[in-house]
N, C-alpha and C positions, 0 to 999 in steps of 0.2 A: 391463540389459546382455544378459541371456539372450534376452529378446523381440526386442531389436534384432538380435542375431545370427541369430535364426530368420528374421526378415524379410529379412535380407541373403541368407541361404541360399535362401529361397524365390525371390527375384529371380534368383539365380544359376541355379537349376534351370530357370527360364523362359528364361534367356538362353543356356544352354550349347549349345543346338543352332543358335544363330545363327552365321552366317559373314560375314566381311567380305572380299568378293572384291576382288582387285586385277587390273584388266584394262587392258592398255596401250591407249591411245587414248581412254579415257573423259574426259569434260569436265564442268565444272560448278563452282560456287562452292565454296570451301573453308572460308571463315570461318564459324564457328558462333557466333551472337550470344550464346547462353547461356554458352558456354565463355568468351568474352571478358569478359562481365559477371562471371562467377565469379572469374576471375583478376584482374580490375580491382579487385574488392573486397578481394582479398588482397595487392594490390601493395605496401602499406606494410610487409609482413612479409618481403620478399625478402631483406633483409640481416640478419635475425635468425637467427643460426646455431643457436639452440636452438628455433626456432619452426616455422611451417608448412612451411618449405622446408629443414629440417635435413637430411633425407636427401639432397637435392641438393647441399648444401654439402659433405657427406662424400663424395659421389660425384664431385664435380667434378674433384679432382686425378687420379682414376683415368681419367676420360674424357680429360682433357688429355694425360696420359701416353700413352694409346693413340693419340691423334692424332699426337703427336710421333714416337713409335716407328714408326708405320706410314709416315709421310712420310719419315722417315730411311731406313727399309728400302728403299723404292722409289727414293729418290735415290741410295743406294749401288749398287743394282742397275744404274742407268743411268749412273753416273759412269764416264768412260773409265779412270780410275786405280783403280777399285774402291771409291772413296768412303771411304777410310780416315780422312779428316779430317772427314767428315760426322758431326755429333753431334745427337742429338734435341733438345738444349737450344737449338740455333741454327737448326734446319731451317725454322722459321716466319718467320724474318727476311726482310722484304721481300715476302712473299706477300700477295695480296689475298684476304681471307677474309670470307665472309658468314655471319653467325650468324642463322638464321631462327628466329623465336619466341624471341627472346633473353631475354624476361622482364625481370628486374631487372638483368641484365648479368653474372651469375656467370661464365659461360663467356667472354663478350665481353671482359671486363676481363683475364682470364687470358691469352687469345690475344694481346691488344694488348700486354701486358707482355712477351710473348715475341718481340715484334718484328713481328707481323703487322699489316698495314694493315686494321683490322677495322671492318666495318659490321654493326651489330646492328639487326634490324628486328623489329617486333612489331605485331600488329593491335590491341593494347590501348594506347591513349594513356597510360593511367595507368602501365603498365609502363615505357614509354619515359621518362616523366617521372621515375620513381624511379631508373631506370638512369642517366639523365643527371645527376640531382642527386647521386647517389653518386659518379659518376666526376668530377664537377666539383670535388670536394674533394681530388682527387689531382693535384698539379701535374705529375706525370710524363706525364699524358695531354694530347695535342693534340686537344682535344675539339670536335666539332661535333655539333649536335643540332637536330632539327626542333621540339623543344619548349622550348628555352632561348632567351631573348632574346639578340641579338647581343652585348650587353655581357658575357654570361656564357660566351661561347664562348672556349675556350682555344686560340687560333689560333697562338700563337707559341712559348711556352716549352717545352711538353712534347715529349718525344722519341717517345712512343708514340701512334700515330695511332688514334683511336677515334671513330666516327661512329654516331649513333643516329637512326633514322628510324621514324616512326609510319606504317607502310605494310605491304603484303603482297607475296608473290612475284608474284602476278598483276599488281599495279600496277607493279612494277619492270620487268616484261616488256612491258607495254602501252605501245607508243610513242605511242598517241593520248591516254593519260591525262595529267593535269597532271604535268609533270616535277618531281621533287624539287628543292627550292631548293638542296640541297647536291650537289656533284658526286661521283658514285660510278661505279665501273666498270660496264660492261654485263654482263660475265661475271667469274668469280672463279676463282682457283687452287684454293680450298677452299670448299666450302659445308657447313655443319653445320645439322642440324635434330634436336636432342637432346631427347627427351621432348616431342615436338611432334605427331607424326603421329596419336597416339591422341586428340588433342583437336580434330582438324579434320573437316569434312565432305568427302566425296569424296576419300579418300586417294590414289586413282590420279592425279587431276588435280594434287593437291598435289605428288606425286612428280615428275610431268612438269615442273612449273614449277621445282622445285628442280634437276632435271637440266639444264634449259635455261639455268640461271644458272651452270653449271659450264663452264669453258673446256675445249676439247679437251685431253685428257691430264690434266685436273684431277681433284679428289677430292671425293667426297660421303660424309659421315659421318652416320649415322642411329642413333638409339637409341629403343627403345620397350619394350613388354611383350608377351610371348606370351599368346595366348588359351588358357590352360590352367587347370585347377582349382587348381594351385599358385599361379599368379599371382593368381587371384581371392582365394584364402585370405590371401595376404600383403599385396597392395596395396589390397584393398577391405575384406574381412572384418576383418582385423587392423588395418591402418593407419587405416581410416576409422571402423569400427564398434566395435572393442574398445579399442585404445589411444588413439584420438582424436588421433593425431599429425598426421593429414591430415584436412582438412575433408571432411565427407560430400558426395558428389556430384562430387568432383574427378575421379574416374575412371569411365569407362563400359566395362564388360567387353566388350560387343559391338564396341567400337572397337579392341580390342587386335588385333595382327597377328602371326601366327606367323612364325618365321624362314623356314620353307619357302615361305610365300606371298610374302614379299619376294624370295626367291631366284628363284622362278618368274616373278615380275613382270619382273625384270631379264634373265632368259633370253629373254624375248619383247619386250624394249624396245630400241630404238623399234619400234613396230608396222610391219609391212611396208607398210601403207596410207599411213602418214604419212612414213616414212623407211626406205628399204631398207638403211640403213647397218648395220654390224656390231653385233650385240647386245652389251650391256654385260657379260653373262656368257655364255660359249660354251654353246649348248644341248646340245652333246655331253658336257658335264661333268655326268654324271648322278649320280655318287657322290662328288663332291668339288667344292671351289671352287678354281679356278686362283688360285694365290697372287698373281699379278700383276694379277688382275681384281677379286677380292673377298675379304673376310674377315669372319667372324662370331665374336664372343666373348660369352659370358654375363657379366653383371654380377651378382655374388653378394654379398649382405650378410651379414656375420658379426656377429650381435647381441652376442656375447661381447666382441669387440674394438671394436664400434661403428664398423666401417668396411667398405668395399667392396673386392673384389678381382676380377680377371678370370679366367674359366675358360679352359681350354686352347683353342687355335685351332680353330675350326669344330666344336666339340663341341656337338651338338644337346642332349645330356643336360644340359649346363651352361647352356643358354639357354631353360629352361622358365619363366622369369619375366622379369627384366630382361635386355636384351642390347644390344650395340652392333655396328654393321654398317658396314663400309667398302666402297666400290666406286669404281672408276675409270672415267671417261669415256674411250672410245677416242680415240686421237689421230687427227688428220685423215689421216695416212698409213696408219692402220690400217683406215680405212673405204673406201679407194680400191681 
C-alpha cells in the first residue's frame, strides 16, 4: 500500500503544474475511447449501492435536491403571483430534460419519477443497455430505448417518460448524422452533465454542445472536481489507491476543472466571433455570481455520516473538491 501511495504521489507531482484551459470557440471530438472502455467494463456495477458507484448513489439525492430547489427558485422569481404555490417536488413535471453521460441511469430515473420527460444519453452502449434493463423492471416508466427490442419497450402503461439513447451530444446536434430512431426534442428545458466533463476530451467543445442543447431561458447543471491537492488526495490517492472503493484509472487529475475556470468560460461564452449575443455570465460580475445567472455549491462528503451535503452558495472554499454548478441560458429577449 505504501509503495502504491508513493507512486500516486509521484504522478501527482508531475501533473500538478498541468492546466486544462477552457476557451470559447474551440472545437474537436469529445469522446475518449479509453474512458468509454473503462466505464463499459464497470457497467454491470451501476446499481450495486455498495460497489464501484456507491459514492454516486449517496450523492444522487443531494444533486437532485439542488436541481429541484434551483428550478423552483427561478420559477418563483418569474411567477406573476410570486410563486407561492411552486414547490420543488413538482417543478420538474412536464419539462424536457436531457441527462448527458447518464451511465446506468441513477439520475435519469430520479428525474423521470419526478415528472420530467427525461432523455438519457451515453457514449457507452454497455451503460445504456444496463440503464434500459434496470428501468424496464419498473412499470411506472414509459420506457423507450435504442438498445431494447420493440417488444421490451414500455410504450403504454407507465406514467413517467424515460428514453435512453446510445449517442453523444455531437450526434444529437448533427443534422446530417443518422437520426435517432426514437423521437426526442431538439432542445431541452434542462440539460444535466454530472460527473462527466472530467472524462471527456476537449471539454470546451463538450460544453458548447451541451449549451446548444439548452432552450433559450433553459438551465444547464454541471458537476465535476476541482484541480486541487485536496481533490487529488480524496478522489485519487484515497478513493483509488488506499481504500480501493473506486477502480484505479477512473479519474485523471489533469482533467479536473477549477470552478474559476468554468466561471471564466461562461463570462466569455458565446464567443464574439461565433455569436455576439449576451454572455451567459455578465463579465462585469468580477467578485460575485449574479443569482439569476449562475450558482456554485461545493459537494462535501461526511465520512462519519456516510453522506454528502452542499456547501454555502458560491463559496469557493467549499468547492475545493467536488462541486455542482448551475447556469441559465439567456432568453431570446435578453439577447436582443
